[in-house]
Residue, then its C-alpha position, 0 to 999 in steps of 0.5 A: m187725639a188730633a196730635s201726632t205721636s209717631r214722631q220721636p222726641h229729637e226729630i221735633p223742631l225745638p224753638p231758639s234759645p230764650s236767652n236772645p230773643v231779640k236777635s230771633a225777631q231780627k232774624q225773623t224780619s230779615r227772611k223777608g222775601k222768602g216763599k216758606e215762613d219758619l213756623s217754629v218761630p212765632p207771632q209775639a206780641t206785647t200788650s198792656w190791655d189796660a185800655l181795651e176799647s171793648e172792655a166793659d161790665w160783665e153781666w153777674s148775680y148773687l148765688t148767696d146773700p150779700s153778707a149775714s145780717k147782724v141784727p137780730p131776727i124780728f117774728t111775726k106777732d103770731g109766731k109764723y113768719f119772722f124777718s131778717l135783713v139781707g143787705s138792701s132788702v128784707k126777707i120773709h122766712s115760714v118759722a114752719t120751712g124756713q123758706v124765704v116767702s116774700t122779699l121787700s126790696a125798697p128803689r134805691s136812693t137818689s142821692n149821689a152822695v150816699s154811698s150805701d143802701l144796707l139795711t142796720a135796723a128794722i122793728l114792728n110798728p107798736h100801733n099796728s103789727f101788720q107793718l114794718i118800719t125799717g131803717s139804712l145806710d142811705g139815712r132812710l125810715v122806709v114803713w112796709d106793709y108786709v101782709e101786702a108788700i106795699l111800700l107804704q111812707t119813706i122819711v129821708l134823716s140823710q144821715p146813716i142810721h145804726y138803730i133804732c125803736a118805738h113804743e106804743s105810748w109815743r105814737d108815729t114816733v122812732f127813736v133813731a140812732a144815727s152817724g153825726f155831720s163831723k169831718k172826721t171819718k174813720t178807715n173803716g167808714n164808721d164816723d165815730n160820731a154819733v146822735v140820738l134823735r126822736v123822729s116823727l114819721r108824719p111827713v112834711e106835706n109833698t116831701s119824704k122829710s120829718r115832720e118834726i126832729l129833737a136831738i137828745g145827745k150824742t154818743r160814739f159809734p151806738t152799739g144798742l137803742c131800746l126803750s124800757p117796756s113800760g116806754l119811761w126810758l130810753i137806753a143807748t150803749a156806745g164805746h165804754k159807757v151806757y147813755v140813760v135818758a127819761t123819756s118825759s124829759l127828752i130835753s134835758g140830755f143823757i146820764k153816762y154810765v161809764s162800763p169797764e169794758r167796751l159795749t157791744c150789745l144790749s137788752f132791756h128785760p120785758t118786765e122789770e127796770y133793768f137792763a142787760t150788756g155785752d162786752d168785748k171781753g166776755n163779760i154781762r152787766l146787769w145795770y139796776c142804774l134806773s132808780e138813782v137817775q135825777p136826769v133834770t140836776a146831773r145832765g152831763v155827769e159821769k157816773k158808775a152804776q149798782t151792776t150784777t156780773l155774768h162771765w163765761h165767755a172767753h170771746a166777745v159777747s155778741s148778742i143778748a136776750f131774755s126771755s118772754n117771761g124774764s127768768y133766763l138771759l140768753s148770750g151768744g158768740e165766738e164760741s158756737v156756744l148759748v148760754i141760758w143764763q138764771l138770773h135768780t140764781g146765777k145757774k146757767e146750761f148750755v146748747p153747745r156746737v150749733g154749728a157756726p158762731i152766733n150773730t144774734v139771738s132771738v126769742s118767739k112766743t106762741d102758741r107752740g112754746e117759746e123757741f130760740l132763734l140763732g142767727l149765725v155768722d154763715a147764714t144759717y138761723v137755727f132754732i132751739t126748744s126751750g124745753n129740752l133746750k135741743i135743735s128742732r130745725s136749722y135753716s141755711r144757704i149757701k153758708l159763708a166767710p169761714s168762720i175761724p180767720h187764720q194765716t193759712t187762708s190768706e195762704r192758699m194757693h186754691t180754692p175748691l170749687a166745682v161743679h157736681s152735674l149728675s147731682s146738679t151741683l157746686i161743691l163749694p168750701s163752707s163755713h169752717p175750711s175743714s169742709l165742704q158743701l153742697f148747694s143747688p143752684s135750682s132749689s137755691k138749698l144746702i144739700y148737705e156740708l161734707e166734713v173732709s177733716p174732723s178738727n177743732r171749731v173753735s179756740r180760746r183767746d189766750e192760748k195760741p190759735i189752733e191752726p185748723s185743718f183745712v180743704e187744699q185743693t178739689s177734683l171732680s172726674p168728668s163722670g161724676d162719679w169720683l171726688a177727690t179732696i187734698d186736706a192740710r194742716y202745715a204745721h209749724d215749731g218743728f212739727q211734720n205737715e199731715i197732708y192727706l189724698k181722699l177720693w170719694r165716691w158718689d153713692i146715687k141712692i142715697g145722693r152723698w160722696t162716701l169716703n173711699t181711699r185715704i192716701n196718708h203723705p201722698h208727696g211726703a211733707q211736701r205740698v200737693t201743687c195739683i189734682s185732676f182726674s183722666t176720661g174714661l170708665d177706668p179713669l186714672l189720677v194724677t198728683s203732682g208735689e212739691d217734691r219733684a214727682v209726679k204721680t199717678w193711680r189707678l182703683k184696684l178691684v178686689r173679690a172679698k171672702s163674701e163674694t164682694v167686689e170691693e174697689f180702692w186707689v193704689a199708686r199706679s206710678t212715679f216720675g219726674f223732669r230734670y229736677e223741676v217741681p211740676h206746679s199744674a197736670v192736665w190730660s187730654q180729652d181722650a185721655s191720651l195725653l198727659a201735660i204737665t208743666f216743670g217750669p219754662y218747660v211743657a213734658l208730653y206724655d204718653s198716659t199708658t207707659n208713661i214715655p215722654l212724647q215732647t217737650l215745649v219751651s215757651p220762646e220767651g223762658n216763660v216759667s208756665r204755672f197752668v196748662h189746659f188742652l182747648g176743645k174737644e178735639g185737643r189740637y191745641l195747647v195754651a200755657a200761662g205763666e204769670n204775665s204771660l201766654t202761649l198757645w202751641d198748636l201739635v198738629s203742626q208742632t209749632v207755637r201759634w202765638t204768645c203774647k207778654a203782658f203787662l198783667s197779673i194772670s191767677q187762672v186760666v179757664p178753657h171752654p168746656a165745648a169751644d177751643s176757646f179761653a179765658v184769663l183772670d187778670t188782678s193786676p195789682g195796679q187796678e183798683q183793689r176790689k177789680t177784677r177783668v177777664l179776658i176771654f181769647r182764641p186760638v186765631s189772634p193773642t188779643p182777647f176778643i171779650a173782655r171783660s170787669l167784675p166789680f169785685r175780686l175773684r177768688t177762682i171761676a169755673p165753668y157752669l156745666l149746669a148752663r148746657s148753652s154754648d155762652h161763656i158762662f161761669v160760677g165764681i166766688t169772689s174775695d170776700w166768699n160770696v158766690v156769683l153767676l156770671g157771663d153774658n146772657h146767664k139766666q139764674a132761676k128766680e126762687e119763690g119768695s125772690i119778689a115781694t109778694g102778699i102773705v097770709l097771715s091770721s091778726t091772732p092766734q087760735k087760742r090751744t084747746l084742752f085737747q090739745d093740750i093733752f093729746g097735741k095737735a092734730a095732724f091734719t089742721e094745717i093742710p090746705s083745702t085744695t089738697i082735697s079731692i073732688t071724692e073725698a069733698r064729696y064723700a064730707n057733704l054726705g053728713k055735714t050737717t049732722t056731724t057738725s051737730v053731734f062733735a061741736a060740743p065740748a068731749y066732757l058734755m057730750p053723751g054717750f057714745e051709743h046715744i049717738f053711733d045711729q046717728l052719726i053712722g048715718g050721717v056718714l054712710q049713704p045705704r045702697s039702692d037696690d034698684l041700680p042696675i047691673q051689668l054683666s061681662h060677657d066673658d062670664e055668661d058662660v061660667d057655672m059658678d056661686e054669682e055674689p051682687t055686683v057692686i058699682a064703685l063711685d068716683c073710681v073707687p076700687v071696691a074690693r070685696v061687700v060683706r054679705q048680708e049672713e056674714m054680718d048677722s053671724l058676727l051681730t051673733l057672736f058680738r052680741d053673745q061673747s062681748i056684750k052679755c060678758t061680765l067680768p067678776n069681783n076678782g078682775h080676771p076673766p071668767k073661765s069658758k067650758n066652749f071652745h070653737v073650731r071653724q074649717t078654712a072656708t068661704v062661708i063663715s058659720p055660726p059658731t057651736i053652742g055646746a060643745k065640749r072644751n076636751s072633746l078635741p085634743r090639740r093634736s087631733v085638730a085638722a090640717g087647715s083648720e083655724i081655732d076661732v079665738t074670739a069666741s072665748p075671752s079665756f082663750v086669749l089671756t091663756n098660754g104657756r103653763k097656765r094654759k094647760k092647767s086650763l086644758s086639763 
């Protein structure tokens, strides 16, 4: 450590009193001309930093999808792929693996009036199942050939599109629910005025405008749009109303049916003429009103229709879908439960605890059967088998925003974020506040979810919301072997707070964190303000709390009775400073010093003895909330308050510089290798969704890099996986998205991140009767590239014969004894006797029995060659004992009076015929001999008492 600890605290010159900093500054200027400068008074600067000329936008990229889509995924015709809308792109996933195989992204709109290109709707072209039609908020309809990843056509409506639907009876035509032109716009950005249009996909020549657009009728902000399977009816839902019109008379306008609650989703029955809706009170209604519609004479009339109500959900219904045959209705919502309604009986079944609230429900019908696909609010896709109603597989990247909103989410002092170098993963908050998730940036996959504190995932609306436990802080040891977490639940109404310090050990064998020690209430009922690990082989842990105490913890080893060594964490020391509340604690790089902030003071302690070595005070007397050692040597110490920075030189024991600015410092992050550090500025005076990152060096109080980001950041951490000297960070935005930011940062391109063609069969192969009975073969989907040259050579030996043998169905094939010679002759080729035999020179003088040498082709190892004498003896045994053996009428094998004994030897002798069973007692069998149980089937079947009876 570069800082000297030999001087006593009373010998250290302290800075002047902060009560009168102006006089100190005047006194400093009055000493002009003197040969020696007083270093105890630092150079000061007061800067706004609001108009730095070097400020520019910082490079950044998402590690997560921008948001979880509320549009139900769409399956291809063969059921091998499904489409999901993510921001302004369409991602094509493999159903079998969940991997993204292609991403379709249309060019951004050139219109200046466009505020968002978010995709809101997608359907397959009913006349060409290889084409995908998407709609977005920028008012564009885009037609894709998703097999070749080609953009075919773009139709511009200049109105934000919310829903689209189409039917095979309307060629080159889609129906669109779009926002109408209105001067009144809601504060949330959604225009309450909407219109349903019939749009032709045929453009005007040399333009991107539609040749024909027909306005059907106006609605409120739409929540659903669909056509009946017959194509006779068009249904739209918006607000408290259902809008119905016959497609044969679109000019007549909508018939409106009133719902007692606000509608949230819509789905049409696949075979019958009725539809279902869900509302925000948890009700599902089946509407039987299409037979009563008289569109010509009843235009603009609001009516009530005959409905059937299904109710189980306590919260709003997010999505509904019918099964492929129409016998069942699926529904999901905030309860994280999939409900399966049997429509004819009214009974229901449940798939609980799917992991998060349900956003979308889709149904897929393939040759494997029917499957349900759930899209969760944390961007996870869950497949459920319809036969057993169990989760078969789930796919997710980073689970997004917390699924349970609660007050403590915005009141958190810290957002957990760490970079684990041993596993090359990021430790992030999960979709539930009581869990953490490990994400691998290299593979763009979620490794697993660590449940730190088991807690309730759902609370009913009618009851008081349950305050869940949440992970408040995390800290990784520099070696990556230990993880410390603080999970808490702050109670109200007189109950005690629940605060736990948990220490997790990294198990390198299984690649997971395992709980090692749990410490209840490490600082009593008070909040823990900071946790930090030291470096070294025997790390120490320091915690500070609002109880004005600082505690250190060490690792204790105990030898158990089973000669195994158990390790766990115990308290090492407890101390405080002037009844001040500690806010931040940090170890030096060599773990020799411990720096802790106590209000306006920064205290330095000897890490071994806890003896205070030095007390530092900011010249301005500001309260310090963050403190960090800089660089690998740790010569400098920086402390940050709400709007001030102070830098100390620990070698010269002076204040290097201090500055006060009109900014709000939310976090200070030191560079892991250099002497620089980054400051997050989230001043209230800035734009609401903007963060400034200022990077300082010890030489100047003016930042040498100033960058801005178009979003708010909750926290950032050095991206240790980059292995770069540049300033590269990973951060979490206010919308709980994970971003990688910094100059010259390079993000690995994941598979399927660009538009690429996919392999797709037009018609799925029909299952055979053999597959229905025994299932699909395990090798049917193995790619041909995995077959080696050697395997291909042997596969071609009997290609002409085996193909003709197995061409017919199994029940029409002849007996196996008739095709045995042809099959074996086509697969096994006879060995030529003319092959040259090469003997090793080492074996020339060895006197031993020589066996014919076999040359292994294509480096295929041959362990042993069966000689002709052995084969003849086996054939004789098989012919005499198996083929000629017939069972009597009672079904039992015949009793044989003979059994055979053969000595263990290299040469197999023919079985001895005619030996009596009782001619050789069991105890007289010589050691090392084996009983030939193949010679007599009765010997194998008799055991225990029956065997004794047969031997008598």
